[in-house]
C-alpha positions, -999 to 999 in steps of 0.1 A, spaced: 96 368 -255 85 347 -226 82 376 -202 62 397 -227 39 368 -235 33 362 -198 22 398 -192 0 401 -222 -19 369 -215 -23 378 -179 -39 411 -189 -62 394 -214 -73 369 -188 -84 396 -164 -119 393 -179 -140 376 -152 -163 347 -160 -186 331 -134 -182 293 -135 -208 268 -123 -236 289 -139 -253 287 -173 -232 309 -196 -244 334 -221 -232 332 -257 -209 361 -250 -194 344 -220 -189 312 -240 -171 331 -266 -150 347 -240 -141 313 -226 -131 301 -260 -109 331 -265 -93 326 -231 -87 290 -238 -72 298 -272 -49 323 -256 -38 298 -230 -31 272 -256 -11 297 -276 8 305 -244 16 268 -240 28 266 -276 51 295 -272 64 281 -239 72 248 -257 92 267 -283 113 284 -256 122 252 -237 154 245 -257 169 279 -249 152 288 -216 134 259 -199 132 278 -165 116 307 -184 91 283 -200 80 271 -166 74 306 -155 55 314 -186 32 285 -180 20 298 -146 -12 314 -160 -22 280 -175 -14 263 -142 -24 288 -115 -44 316 -132 -80 323 -127 -89 304 -159 -64 276 -156 -93 251 -154 -99 257 -191 -68 238 -200 -63 216 -169 -75 186 -189 -53 192 -219 -26 166 -222 -6 192 -242 -2 214 -211 13 186 -190 35 174 -218 50 208 -223 55 213 -185 71 179 -182 96 188 -210 103 222 -194 111 205 -161 132 180 -179 151 208 -196 160 223 -163 171 189 -150 193 183 -180 210 217 -176 219 209 -141 231 174 -149 253 188 -177 269 211 -151 276 180 -130 292 162 -159 314 192 -165 325 193 -129 306 225 -121 285 231 -90 249 222 -97 216 221 -79 212 184 -71 181 190 -50 163 207 -78 172 178 -102 155 153 -79 125 175 -70 119 182 -107 123 146 -115 94 138 -91 74 165 -108 83 151 -142 68 118 -134 37 133 -120 32 155 -151 39 125 -174 14 103 -156 -13 129 -159 -4 137 -195 -6 100 -204 -40 96 -186 -55 126 -205 -38 115 -237 -58 82 -236 -92 97 -229 -117 86 -256 -130 114 -279 -167 121 -284 -168 92 -308 -152 68 -283 -118 68 -302 -85 68 -284 -58 86 -303 -28 92 -280 -2 116 -293 26 113 -267 30 76 -258 64 71 -273 78 103 -259 64 96 -225 79 61 -225 114 75 -234 113 102 -207 102 77 -181 129 52 -189 156 77 -192 149 93 -159 136 64 -137 169 59 -119 169 95 -108 140 88 -86 159 61 -66 190 83 -65 169 112 -53 153 92 -26 188 82 -14 199 119 -15 170 131 6 172 101 30 209 107 37 201 143 43 174 135 68 147 150 46 124 120 50 93 135 35 110 141 2 128 108 5 94 91 8 80 110 -22 109 99 -45 110 63 -34 73 61 -36 73 74 -71 100 49 -81 78 21 -70 46 35 -83 59 44 -117 71 9 -124 35 1 -130 28 31 -153 10 20 -185 39 32 -208 63 9 -189 40 -21 -188 57 -39 -217 89 -40 -197 72 -59 -168 95 -42 -143 78 -57 -113 90 -92 -125 122 -83 -143 154 -98 -128 176 -70 -116 147 -45 -115 124 -61 -90 152 -62 -64 157 -24 -67 119 -19 -66 117 -39 -33 146 -20 -19 129 13 -28 97 0 -12 117 -7 20 132 28 21 98 43 14 85 25 45 115 36 65 113 72 53 76 74 61 82 60 95 109 86 102 85 113 90 58 98 114 35 92 84 25 57 95 -3 54 69 22 60 41 46 36 58 22 8 50 16 17 13 44 -5 0 50 -28 29 40 -59 10 68 -53 -14 92 -42 13 89 -75 32 99 -94 0 134 -79 2 149 -111 18 180 -93 31 159 -68 50 126 -86 56 129 -87 94 134 -49 95 105 -44 71 82 -65 93 93 -46 124 84 -13 106 51 -28 97 43 -37 133 54 -3 144 31 15 119 1 -7 129 7 0 165 9 38 159 -23 37 139 -41 19 167 -48 -12 146 -44 -36 175 -58 -67 157 -34 -63 127 -5 -54 151 -10 -86 172 -13 -107 140 19 -93 127 37 -99 160 24 -135 161 35 -142 125 69 -127 130 75 -144 164 75 -176 144 94 -162 114 122 -145 134 124 -162 168 157 -146 176 145 -111 173 132 -100 207 112 -71 192 83 -93 181 79 -117 210 87 -90 237 59 -68 223 36 -98 221 43 -109 256 40 -73 270 6 -69 253 -8 -101 267 8 -95 301 -2 -58 305 -38 -66 293 -41 -95 317 -44 -120 289 -19 -145 299 -43 -174 293 -47 -162 257 -9 -161 252 -6 -196 267 -34 -209 245 -16 -194 214 17 -209 225 0 -243 229 -15 -240 195 19 -233 180 36 -261 199 9 -285 187 19 -276 151 56 -278 159 66 -295 192 101 -282 188 91 -245 185 116 -232 211 101 -197 213 67 -208 224 81 -233 248 100 -204 263 68 -183 263 51 -209 285 80 -207 309 79 -169 309 42 -168 316 45 -192 345 74 -171 359 52 -140 357 29 -158 381 58 -168 403 51 -205 395 88 -212 395 85 -250 392 62 -248 362 86 -221 347 116 -244 352 98 -273 336 90 -252 304 124 -235 302 141 -269 304 119 -281 275 130 -251 255 167 -258 262 162 -295 252 154 -281 217 181 -254 217 207 -256 245 219 -221 235 186 -203 237 198 -173 257 165 -161 271 157 -195 285 192 -199 300 190 -165 317 154 -169 330 160 -205 341 189 -193 363 167 -166 377 140 -192 386 165 -212 406 178 -181 424 143 -170 432 134 -204 447 166 -202 468 157 -167 480 121 -177 488 133 -208 507 158 -188 527 131 -162 535 103 -186 545 116 -221 553 153 -220 563 159 -225 600 171 -195 620 180 -215 651 217 -221 654 210 -252 675 188 -269 650 217 -286 632 197 -312 614 174 -286 599 203 -264 590 220 -293 572 188 -301 554 184 -264 544 220 -263 531 214 -294 510 183 -279 494 199 -245 489 230 -261 475 208 -278 449 193 -245 438 226 -226 435 244 -255 418 216 -257 393 219 -219 386 257 -219 385 263 -234 351 235 -213 336 251 -181 349 285 -192 336 270 -200 302 256 -164 301 291 -151 308 304 -171 279 277 -158 256 280 -122 268 315 -116 282 312 -79 277 278 -75 293 282 -83 329 247 -72 338 235 -106 324 256 -128 347 275 -109 374 248 -108 401 237 -144 396 273 -157 397 280 -137 428 251 -153 446 262 -188 435 298 -183 444 290 -167 477 267 -194 490 288 -223 476 319 -209 493 338 -203 461 358 -174 475 384 -172 447 357 -171 420 337 -145 439 367 -123 443 374 -124 406 340 -112 396 334 -88 424 347 -59 402 318 -65 378 291 -61 404 271 -28 404 285 -3 428 260 11 454 
């Protein structure tokens, strides 16, 4: 029946009517006949859903894609029937899954996304006032039930596509999961504030951001970012994705503001402060970075990150004494602040190297000067030694952070046994 109906309606719709122009009476009558035929087609498709939902979808194509589909595009009935047909196909596949048969899981989730699109449009058209300003919706209860019954499929579909590396479809499903929580038919459930629901919505928002980022659609990545950062377990990752998207979109002001904000919120995550420092450094804006650091320190004198930043900026200008002063301040606040420990040791080793290159005596007979040089250099290497040893304690499996510094200290201080023990960790030329 569906195939025969499809062909007969297609033939009837072959009559051409020019749109956008004033229509004659005959043309208006032709339009009415065409619309009536399409509405009849939709009605027959609805009757076929129970036995052949896939066939019903095919039979609706003239109403959706035909030359005269605009005649019924604003009919809520069309979208209601199409939604039910898609749901019918979904239910057939899900029944196979329940019975342990192979089923088309991908189609289930793609049709679920379509289902929610069709229901949203149906609901919107169903609530358009008539010519007298009255709103008489026909499908509100049915729409509500279909939305509630299938909402979880959107999240599961997002996970399915995400795990398969299909990030575009993953984004579409996660996005719809978040967006549909605010659909009018679901308003009474207040899903955005419901315990147990809002957590899932935030997680879906996070994965929508991640999926869009993987798909390199950075505008889409920011759509639900405000919800994603509310997922406390993953907030740091969400903010990092936010900064990445802003950077890719060339929104430098927003990017810098995010880096500043997150440098305070997540001081142990190098992503934020390293990007911030690199930006100021590469754009020759060290004074702006120092001014910002001073501003943050004024608000919180124990803000270890910005104490560290002042040391880092001084070190970039090879002002080792100033850098040492600032790094020490940072370590007074947090003796285990790894970046300050490492860079403070580097400052002492740099001072030792510069002293040896420019001030140390090269005359073997100048014993007094040699003794003085050794005393000064001893001071530098002994200051660096415990810092390098601390880095070894913190990173026993990453010798790149401490082997070279320890080797310099052990070598100059005559600690032969210790030098021999770490020599194996030194990079081979």
